[in-house]
Each structure stands twice: as C-alpha cells, then as structure tokens.
DRENDO-1510 file (C-alpha; in Angstrom, 1 decimal, always signed):
<recs>
REC; n; res; u; v; w
REC; 1; MET; -26.2; -86.5; -129.6 .
REC; 2; LYS; -25.1; -86.4; -126.0 .
REC; 3; LYS; -27.9; -85.3; -123.7 .
REC; 4; LYS; -27.4; -82.0; -121.9 .
REC; 5; ALA; -26.7; -82.6; -118.2 .
REC; 6; PRO; -29.4; -81.4; -115.8 .
REC; 7; ALA; -28.7; -78.2; -114.0 .
REC; 8; GLY; -29.9; -79.5; -110.7 .
REC; 9; PRO; -29.8; -82.9; -108.9 .
REC; 10; LYS; -31.2; -86.1; -110.3 .
REC; 11; VAL; -33.8; -87.5; -108.0 .
REC; 12; LEU; -35.7; -90.8; -108.2 .
REC; 13; VAL; -39.1; -90.9; -106.4 .
REC; 14; ILE; -40.5; -94.4; -105.9 .
REC; 15; ARG; -44.2; -95.2; -105.4 .
REC; 16; ASN; -44.8; -98.5; -107.1 .
REC; 17; ASP; -48.1; -99.8; -105.8 .
REC; 18; LYS; -51.7; -99.0; -106.6 .
REC; 19; LEU; -53.4; -96.1; -108.5 .
REC; 20; GLY; -54.7; -94.3; -105.4 .
REC; 21; ASP; -51.3; -94.6; -103.7 .
REC; 22; PHE; -49.6; -93.1; -106.7 .
REC; 23; MET; -52.0; -90.2; -107.0 .
REC; 24; LEU; -51.4; -89.4; -103.4 .
REC; 25; ALA; -47.7; -89.0; -104.3 .
REC; 26; TRP; -48.4; -86.1; -106.7 .
REC; 27; PRO; -48.4; -83.4; -104.0 .
REC; 28; ALA; -44.9; -84.7; -103.1 .
REC; 29; LEU; -43.8; -84.5; -106.7 .
REC; 30; ALA; -45.2; -81.0; -107.0 .
REC; 31; LEU; -43.5; -79.9; -103.8 .
REC; 32; LEU; -40.2; -81.2; -105.1 .
REC; 33; ARG; -40.6; -79.5; -108.5 .
REC; 34; ARG; -41.6; -76.1; -107.1 .
REC; 35; ASN; -38.7; -75.9; -104.7 .
REC; 36; LEU; -36.1; -77.4; -107.0 .
REC; 37; PRO; -37.3; -76.4; -110.5 .
REC; 38; GLN; -33.9; -77.3; -112.1 .
REC; 39; ALA; -33.9; -80.9; -110.7 .
REC; 40; ARG; -34.4; -83.9; -113.0 .
REC; 41; ILE; -37.2; -85.8; -111.4 .
REC; 42; ALA; -37.8; -89.5; -112.2 .
REC; 43; VAL; -40.4; -91.8; -110.9 .
REC; 44; LEU; -40.4; -95.6; -110.5 .
REC; 45; VAL; -43.9; -97.0; -111.0 .
REC; 46; PRO; -45.6; -100.2; -112.1 .
REC; 47; ALA; -46.7; -100.4; -115.8 .
REC; 48; TYR; -50.3; -99.8; -114.8 .
REC; 49; THR; -49.8; -96.3; -113.6 .
REC; 50; ALA; -47.0; -95.4; -116.0 .
REC; 51; PRO; -49.4; -93.6; -118.5 .
REC; 52; LEU; -50.4; -91.2; -115.8 .
REC; 53; ALA; -46.8; -90.7; -114.7 .
REC; 54; GLU; -45.9; -89.8; -118.4 .
REC; 55; ILE; -48.3; -86.9; -118.3 .
REC; 56; CYS; -47.3; -85.6; -114.9 .
REC; 57; SER; -45.9; -82.1; -115.4 .
REC; 58; ASP; -43.6; -82.6; -112.4 .
REC; 59; VAL; -41.9; -85.7; -113.8 .
REC; 60; ASP; -39.1; -85.8; -116.4 .
REC; 61; GLN; -38.6; -89.5; -116.6 .
REC; 62; VAL; -40.6; -92.7; -116.0 .
REC; 63; LEU; -39.0; -96.0; -115.0 .
REC; 64; ILE; -41.1; -99.2; -114.9 .
REC; 65; ASP; -40.8; -101.5; -112.0 .
REC; 66; PRO; -39.7; -104.9; -113.5 .
REC; 67; ARG; -42.1; -106.7; -111.1 .
REC; 68; LEU; -40.1; -110.0; -111.2 .
REC; 69; PRO; -41.2; -112.7; -108.8 .
REC; 70; GLY; -39.2; -112.6; -105.5 .
REC; 71; ASP; -37.8; -109.6; -103.6 .
REC; 72; TRP; -34.2; -110.4; -104.2 .
REC; 73; ARG; -34.6; -111.0; -107.9 .
REC; 74; ASN; -36.7; -107.9; -108.5 .
REC; 75; GLY; -34.4; -105.8; -106.3 .
REC; 76; ARG; -31.4; -106.8; -108.5 .
REC; 77; ALA; -33.4; -106.1; -111.6 .
REC; 78; MET; -34.3; -102.7; -110.3 .
REC; 79; ALA; -30.7; -101.9; -109.6 .
REC; 80; ARG; -29.7; -102.8; -113.1 .
REC; 81; LEU; -32.5; -100.4; -114.4 .
REC; 82; VAL; -31.6; -97.5; -112.0 .
REC; 83; LYS; -27.8; -97.6; -111.7 .
REC; 84; PRO; -27.0; -96.2; -115.2 .
REC; 85; GLU; -29.1; -93.1; -114.6 .
REC; 86; GLY; -26.7; -91.8; -112.0 .
REC; 87; PHE; -29.2; -90.5; -109.5 .
REC; 88; ASP; -28.0; -88.2; -106.7 .
REC; 89; ALA; -30.9; -89.2; -104.4 .
REC; 90; SER; -33.8; -91.5; -104.1 .
REC; 91; ILE; -37.0; -90.9; -102.1 .
REC; 92; THR; -38.9; -94.0; -101.4 .
REC; 93; LEU; -42.4; -93.0; -100.3 .
REC; 94; PHE; -43.5; -96.5; -99.3 .
REC; 95; SER; -40.8; -98.9; -98.0 .
REC; 96; ARG; -40.5; -102.3; -99.6 .
REC; 97; PHE; -37.6; -104.8; -99.4 .
REC; 98; ASP; -37.1; -105.1; -103.2 .
REC; 99; THR; -37.1; -101.3; -103.8 .
REC; 100; GLY; -34.7; -100.8; -100.8 .
REC; 101; LEU; -32.4; -103.4; -102.2 .
REC; 102; GLY; -32.6; -101.9; -105.6 .
REC; 103; VAL; -31.5; -98.4; -104.7 .
REC; 104; ARG; -28.8; -99.7; -102.4 .
REC; 105; LEU; -27.3; -101.9; -105.1 .
REC; 106; ALA; -27.6; -99.1; -107.6 .
REC; 107; GLY; -25.3; -97.1; -105.4 .
REC; 108; ILE; -27.5; -94.0; -105.0 .
REC; 109; PRO; -25.6; -91.9; -102.4 .
REC; 110; ALA; -28.6; -90.4; -100.6 .
REC; 111; ARG; -31.5; -92.7; -100.0 .
REC; 112; TYR; -34.6; -91.4; -98.2 .
REC; 113; ALA; -37.3; -93.7; -96.8 .
REC; 114; PRO; -39.6; -94.1; -93.8 .
REC; 115; ALA; -37.9; -95.6; -90.8 .
REC; 116; THR; -40.1; -98.7; -90.8 .
REC; 117; LYS; -39.8; -102.3; -91.7 .
REC; 118; LEU; -36.6; -104.3; -92.2 .
REC; 119; ALA; -36.1; -102.5; -95.6 .
REC; 120; GLN; -35.2; -99.3; -93.8 .
REC; 121; PHE; -31.7; -100.5; -93.4 .
REC; 122; PHE; -31.1; -100.2; -97.1 .
REC; 123; HIS; -31.6; -96.5; -96.8 .
REC; 124; ASP; -29.2; -94.0; -95.2 .
REC; 125; ARG; -31.7; -91.2; -94.6 .
REC; 126; ARG; -34.5; -92.6; -92.6 .
REC; 127; LEU; -37.5; -90.5; -91.4 .
REC; 128; PRO; -39.5; -91.9; -88.4 .
REC; 129; GLN; -43.1; -92.3; -89.6 .
REC; 130; ARG; -45.9; -94.2; -87.9 .
REC; 131; ARG; -48.4; -94.4; -90.8 .
REC; 132; SER; -50.3; -97.2; -89.2 .
REC; 133; ARG; -51.5; -94.7; -86.6 .
REC; 134; SER; -53.2; -92.7; -89.3 .
REC; 135; GLU; -52.3; -89.4; -87.6 .
REC; 136; LYS; -52.2; -87.4; -90.8 .
REC; 137; PRO; -53.1; -87.9; -94.5 .
REC; 138; GLU; -51.0; -90.2; -96.6 .
REC; 139; TYR; -50.0; -87.4; -99.0 .
REC; 140; GLU; -48.6; -85.5; -96.1 .
REC; 141; TYR; -46.4; -88.4; -95.0 .
REC; 142; ASN; -45.2; -88.5; -98.6 .
REC; 143; GLN; -44.5; -84.7; -98.5 .
REC; 144; ASP; -42.6; -85.1; -95.2 .
REC; 145; LEU; -40.0; -87.3; -97.0 .
REC; 146; VAL; -39.6; -84.6; -99.7 .
REC; 147; ARG; -39.3; -81.9; -97.0 .
REC; 148; ALA; -36.5; -83.9; -95.4 .
REC; 149; TYR; -34.6; -84.0; -98.7 .
REC; 150; LEU; -35.2; -80.3; -99.3 .
REC; 151; SER; -34.0; -79.5; -95.9 .
REC; 152; ASP; -30.7; -81.3; -96.7 .
REC; 153; GLN; -30.5; -79.1; -99.8 .
REC; 154; GLY; -30.7; -76.0; -97.7 .
REC; 155; ILE; -34.4; -75.4; -98.2 .
REC; 156; SER; -35.8; -75.3; -94.7 .
REC; 157; SER; -39.1; -73.4; -95.5 .
REC; 158; PRO; -40.2; -74.8; -98.8 .
REC; 159; LYS; -42.9; -73.2; -100.9 .
REC; 160; GLN; -46.2; -75.0; -100.6 .
REC; 161; VAL; -48.4; -76.5; -103.3 .
REC; 162; THR; -52.1; -76.9; -103.8 .
REC; 163; ALA; -54.4; -78.8; -106.2 .
REC; 164; PRO; -54.9; -79.3; -109.1 .
REC; 165; TYR; -51.9; -81.5; -109.5 .
REC; 166; LEU; -53.3; -83.0; -112.8 .
REC; 167; SER; -55.0; -80.9; -115.5 .
REC; 168; PHE; -55.8; -81.0; -119.2 .
REC; 169; PRO; -56.4; -78.2; -121.6 .
REC; 170; THR; -59.8; -76.6; -120.9 .
REC; 171; ALA; -60.8; -76.8; -124.6 .
REC; 172; GLU; -60.1; -80.5; -124.8 .
REC; 173; ILE; -62.2; -81.3; -121.8 .
REC; 174; LYS; -65.0; -79.1; -123.1 .
REC; 175; LYS; -65.0; -80.9; -126.4 .
REC; 176; LEU; -64.9; -84.3; -124.7 .
REC; 177; LYS; -67.9; -83.4; -122.5 .
REC; 178; GLN; -69.9; -82.2; -125.5 .
REC; 179; ALA; -69.2; -85.5; -127.3 .
REC; 180; TYR; -70.3; -87.4; -124.2 .
REC; 181; LEU; -73.5; -85.4; -123.8 .
REC; 182; LYS; -74.3; -86.0; -127.5 .
REC; 183; GLN; -73.5; -89.7; -127.4 .
REC; 184; HIS; -75.8; -90.3; -124.4 .
REC; 185; LYS; -78.5; -87.7; -125.3 .
REC; 186; ILE; -77.9; -85.8; -122.1 .
REC; 187; PRO; -79.6; -82.3; -122.1 .
REC; 188; ALA; -77.2; -79.4; -121.7 .
REC; 189; GLY; -77.1; -77.9; -118.3 .
REC; 190; ARG; -77.5; -81.2; -116.4 .
REC; 191; GLN; -75.2; -81.7; -113.5 .
REC; 192; LEU; -73.0; -84.8; -114.1 .
REC; 193; VAL; -72.6; -86.8; -111.0 .
REC; 194; PHE; -70.1; -89.6; -111.4 .
REC; 195; VAL; -70.5; -92.7; -109.1 .
REC; 196; HIS; -67.9; -95.4; -108.8 .
REC; 197; ALA; -69.2; -98.4; -107.0 .
REC; 198; GLY; -66.1; -100.6; -107.4 .
REC; 199; HIS; -63.2; -100.6; -105.1 .
REC; 200; GLY; -60.4; -102.7; -106.7 .
REC; 201; GLY; -59.8; -104.7; -103.6 .
REC; 202; SER; -59.1; -101.6; -101.5 .
REC; 203; ALA; -61.1; -100.4; -98.5 .
REC; 204; ASN; -64.6; -101.5; -97.7 .
REC; 205; ASN; -67.3; -99.8; -99.7 .
REC; 206; LEU; -71.0; -99.2; -99.7 .
REC; 207; SER; -73.2; -102.0; -101.2 .
REC; 208; LEU; -74.9; -101.6; -104.6 .
REC; 209; GLY; -78.2; -101.2; -102.7 .
REC; 210; GLN; -76.8; -98.3; -100.7 .
REC; 211; TYR; -75.4; -96.6; -103.8 .
REC; 212; GLY; -78.8; -97.1; -105.5 .
REC; 213; HIS; -80.4; -95.4; -102.5 .
REC; 214; LEU; -77.9; -92.6; -102.6 .
REC; 215; ILE; -78.5; -91.9; -106.3 .
REC; 216; ARG; -82.3; -92.0; -105.9 .
REC; 217; GLU; -82.0; -89.4; -103.1 .
REC; 218; LEU; -79.7; -87.1; -105.2 .
REC; 219; ALA; -81.9; -87.5; -108.3 .
REC; 220; ALA; -84.9; -85.8; -106.7 .
REC; 221; PRO; -84.5; -82.4; -108.6 .
REC; 222; ARG; -84.3; -84.3; -111.9 .
REC; 223; LYS; -81.6; -81.9; -113.1 .
REC; 224; ARG; -78.8; -84.4; -112.6 .
REC; 225; HIS; -77.4; -87.2; -114.8 .
REC; 226; PHE; -75.5; -90.0; -113.2 .
REC; 227; VAL; -72.4; -91.4; -114.8 .
REC; 228; LEU; -71.8; -94.9; -113.4 .
REC; 229; THR; -68.0; -95.6; -113.8 .
REC; 230; ALA; -66.3; -98.9; -114.0 .
REC; 231; GLY; -62.7; -100.0; -114.1 .
REC; 232; PRO; -61.4; -103.3; -115.5 .
REC; 233; GLY; -63.7; -106.2; -114.6 .
REC; 234; GLU; -66.3; -103.9; -113.0 .
REC; 235; GLU; -68.7; -103.3; -115.9 .
REC; 236; GLN; -71.3; -105.8; -114.8 .
REC; 237; GLN; -71.3; -104.3; -111.4 .
REC; 238; ALA; -72.0; -100.8; -112.9 .
REC; 239; ARG; -74.8; -102.3; -115.0 .
REC; 240; ARG; -76.4; -103.9; -111.9 .
REC; 241; LEU; -76.2; -100.5; -110.2 .
REC; 242; GLY; -77.9; -99.0; -113.2 .
REC; 243; ASN; -80.8; -101.4; -112.7 .
REC; 244; LEU; -81.4; -99.9; -109.3 .
REC; 245; VAL; -81.5; -96.4; -110.6 .
REC; 246; ASP; -84.8; -94.8; -111.8 .
REC; 247; GLY; -83.3; -91.5; -113.0 .
REC; 248; PRO; -81.2; -90.8; -116.1 .
REC; 249; HIS; -77.8; -92.4; -116.1 .
REC; 250; SER; -75.1; -93.7; -118.4 .
REC; 251; ILE; -72.2; -96.1; -117.9 .
REC; 252; LEU; -68.5; -95.1; -118.5 .
REC; 253; VAL; -66.1; -98.0; -118.6 .
REC; 254; SER; -62.4; -97.4; -118.5 .
REC; 255; LYS; -61.5; -99.3; -121.7 .
REC; 256; SER; -59.1; -96.8; -123.3 .
REC; 257; GLY; -56.6; -96.5; -120.5 .
REC; 258; LEU; -56.2; -94.4; -117.4 .
REC; 259; VAL; -55.4; -91.1; -119.2 .
REC; 260; ASP; -58.7; -91.2; -121.2 .
REC; 261; PHE; -60.6; -92.1; -118.1 .
REC; 262; ALA; -59.0; -89.2; -116.3 .
REC; 263; LYS; -60.0; -86.8; -119.0 .
REC; 264; HIS; -63.6; -87.9; -118.6 .
REC; 265; LEU; -63.4; -87.4; -114.8 .
REC; 266; GLY; -62.3; -83.8; -115.7 .
REC; 267; PHE; -65.8; -82.8; -116.5 .
REC; 268; ALA; -67.5; -84.4; -113.4 .
REC; 269; ASP; -69.5; -81.9; -111.3 .
REC; 270; LEU; -69.1; -84.4; -108.5 .
REC; 271; PHE; -67.3; -87.8; -108.0 .
REC; 272; ILE; -68.7; -90.2; -105.5 .
REC; 273; SER; -67.1; -93.5; -104.4 .
REC; 274; GLY; -65.4; -95.4; -101.7 .
REC; 275; SER; -61.7; -95.0; -100.9 .
REC; 276; THR; -60.3; -96.2; -104.2 .
REC; 277; GLY; -58.0; -95.1; -107.0 .
REC; 278; PRO; -60.5; -93.3; -109.2 .
REC; 279; LEU; -61.5; -91.1; -106.2 .
REC; 280; HIS; -57.9; -89.9; -105.8 .
REC; 281; LEU; -57.6; -89.4; -109.6 .
REC; 282; ALA; -60.6; -87.1; -109.6 .
REC; 283; ALA; -59.3; -85.3; -106.5 .
REC; 284; ALA; -55.9; -84.7; -108.1 .
REC; 285; MET; -57.8; -82.6; -110.7 .
REC; 286; ASP; -59.5; -80.8; -107.9 .
REC; 287; ARG; -63.0; -82.1; -108.8 .
REC; 288; PRO; -65.5; -82.1; -105.9 .
REC; 289; THR; -65.6; -85.5; -104.2 .
REC; 290; ALA; -67.7; -87.4; -101.7 .
REC; 291; ALA; -66.1; -90.5; -100.3 .
REC; 292; PHE; -67.2; -93.4; -98.0 .
REC; 293; TYR; -64.6; -94.9; -95.7 .
REC; 294; PRO; -64.5; -97.6; -93.0 .
REC; 295; ARG; -63.5; -96.5; -89.5 .
REC; 296; ARG; -60.7; -99.1; -89.4 .
REC; 297; ARG; -57.5; -97.4; -88.3 .
REC; 298; SER; -55.5; -98.1; -91.4 .
REC; 299; SER; -58.3; -97.0; -93.7 .
REC; 300; THR; -59.7; -93.9; -92.1 .
REC; 301; ALA; -60.9; -90.8; -93.9 .
REC; 302; LEU; -58.0; -88.8; -92.4 .
REC; 303; ARG; -55.3; -91.3; -93.6 .
REC; 304; TRP; -56.7; -91.5; -97.1 .
REC; 305; GLN; -58.0; -88.0; -97.4 .
REC; 306; THR; -58.2; -86.7; -100.9 .
REC; 307; VAL; -55.9; -83.9; -102.2 .
REC; 308; ASN; -58.5; -81.6; -103.6 .
REC; 309; ALA; -59.4; -78.3; -101.8 .
REC; 310; GLU; -61.0; -78.7; -98.4 .
REC; 311; HIS; -64.3; -77.1; -99.5 .
REC; 312; LYS; -64.6; -79.6; -102.4 .
REC; 313; ARG; -64.4; -82.8; -100.4 .
REC; 314; LEU; -66.8; -84.7; -98.0 .
REC; 315; ALA; -66.1; -87.9; -96.1 .
REC; 316; PHE; -68.4; -90.3; -94.5 .
REC; 317; MET; -67.7; -93.2; -92.1 .
REC; 318; PRO; -69.6; -95.6; -89.8 .
REC; 319; PRO; -70.8; -93.8; -86.7 .
REC; 320; GLU; -69.2; -94.2; -83.3 .
REC; 321; GLY; -70.3; -97.4; -81.7 .
REC; 322; ALA; -70.8; -99.2; -85.0 .
REC; 323; GLY; -68.3; -101.8; -86.3 .
REC; 324; GLU; -65.2; -100.2; -87.8 .
REC; 325; SER; -66.0; -101.8; -91.2 .
REC; 326; ASP; -69.8; -101.8; -90.9 .
REC; 327; MET; -70.6; -99.7; -93.9 .
REC; 328; THR; -74.3; -100.6; -93.6 .
REC; 329; SER; -74.4; -98.3; -90.5 .
REC; 330; ILE; -73.8; -95.2; -92.6 .
REC; 331; ASP; -77.0; -93.2; -93.0 .
REC; 332; VAL; -77.2; -92.8; -96.7 .
REC; 333; THR; -80.2; -90.5; -96.7 .
REC; 334; ARG; -78.4; -88.1; -94.4 .
REC; 335; ALA; -75.2; -88.4; -96.5 .
REC; 336; ALA; -77.2; -87.5; -99.6 .
REC; 337; ALA; -78.6; -84.4; -98.0 .
REC; 338; THR; -75.2; -83.2; -96.9 .
REC; 339; ILE; -73.8; -83.9; -100.4 .
REC; 340; ALA; -76.6; -82.0; -102.1 .
REC; 341; LYS; -76.3; -79.0; -99.7 .
REC; 342; GLN; -72.5; -78.7; -99.8 .
REC; 343; LEU; -71.3; -79.9; -103.2 .
REC; 344; LEU; -74.2; -79.7; -105.7 .
</recs>
C-alpha cells in the first residue's frame, strides 16, 4: 500500500553524537513540531541513541548513521540512506564533514547548519554561531537553527516549548517504582536520590571520595535512599562508591537499554552527577538535578545547562581563582547544604 504523503514539509534533523548532546536536541525537535505540526520530522542518530529517538513524540522517523570509517565513505553512505526519503530540508545541529557531505550528495534543497568549520560549505543556509564562546546553552544554539528554518517558513514568532520533553505514563512509572522499592526493601516515603558518578569520557567530574562525602552530608536526615547509577562499564565504580556510603543505598545498572534506564530515572526525586548523558536524560523528563561542571570555557554550566525548569536545577563549578578543571576545589559540604535546601 502506498504511504500517504505528509501534509507538511519533510525535515531531517541531525544530531549524531553522544547521549547528552542528543537529549539537548529535544527542545529543538519540540519547537519544530509545535510550530509545524503537519511536518514529517526525521532524525539521523547513532545506533546507541536510536531507542530513545524511537520513543520521542516529536519524531516520525529514525535513520541510523552508518558510522563507516572515513568521512568520505560515511558521507556517501549517508547520502544513499537519506536521498530516497525526499527531504525538503535538513537541520544539522552539530556540523561534521561526513554529515555535510551526506546531505549535499542527497540533494536536499535547503540545508541548515552552523556557519563553522569547513563542513559549512556543504550547506546553503548557514547560521553564524560561536558555540566555543559558551555564551548560551547548547539547547538554545540548537533551537536557533530551527528558528532560522521556521522563519523561512513564514513563522517569525514561533510558539515556545518547555520541559518535560520526554515522559512515560504515570501508572507505568508508579508500578516500576513500587517494584524497585520492593526489590531493594526500601521503606515507602523515602526520598530517592540518584547519584551517577560516571562521566562517559565527557567533562571532568567529582572524585568518588567527593561523591561519598556529598552522600554522607545529604544522608543526615536518614529519610533518603541513594540509588547509585551506572552505565556500561561503570558498575564497579558504582560499587566502590557504595563502599564509601554509610546510609541505605542500592545500585542501578543500565543493562536493559536506555529506555528502561530512562523509566527508572522517571521516579527520581533528585538526580546528581557531572555533566554527562544521564544528567540530560533526567532533565528532559523535568526531574530535579544537581550537576557539577568544570569552569573550562567549552564545558561550563551555562553551555551545558540542563533543559529542566529553572527552579529544578542547580549547578556547581570550581570557584574563581581555582583551576578551571580543578573539581577538588568545589566545596562539597556547601553544595550539599544548597541541594538539601533547594531541591529536597
């Protein structure tokens, strides 16, 4: 049976890097969907984040980056993947040579991307952005590209969007929480504080000793249970952190995929971590977050700000005068007091 043609334009949005980067693209996808509800929106992502893309309510189609070795080879493979879809426009949120080559060879007529790097010449609609200056959050840079596209569609004052960008049925999350409480013998009424000490090779993070200190400070009322989360290859790190914790805790390892992991984050009363993918996953569900960032210009709290509501997020960095990546200079005791006062 021949598929019904979409009533609106077919738009390809590309964000084919890490989990955190992809979650910071969700506000841009929501902005596009709200202002062009009849559009057919596709995303190009790596296989790792594809399961999340599949459940994004603002996405109609998911294409997987071939990830072949070599920019020219992968760019040509991407073109073969994309061209048959007949997209009217592409919005590349982070410019790379292979993706630029791919959309150009695919013949997409309107190609939006940041006006940075050599790859910009593959795109005909270039928006000047100086992301390395970290003058605004990454998700706003992403939204700016969508706004440029919307403006060309005659939408100069687009309707705005707010979190949550990802959600699951309330009953499903409640049932999952009850099962988790029963499995780990956690008394009802305990606040569940999730702590993710891993960082997946992204920005600098607190040491395990600092996280242990933070948990001990927050555990004082004894009405909190700490869920130590771990991604692939991080389970031993979570267990070492558990050895530093006196209070009640359990370990949650992401073994059943990102969607199952996200559902568990859905019942967190607070999520604490460095600037890493799970942080942005929790924030997309508008869960309260407390994050620790280096002061390095490319990794600041402003640049990688979470997308949850302002009153639900806290950010901590090394103080002025300390080394930009000296996470040991962060006063963990003071951070714990701020977290307890504002988010718990």
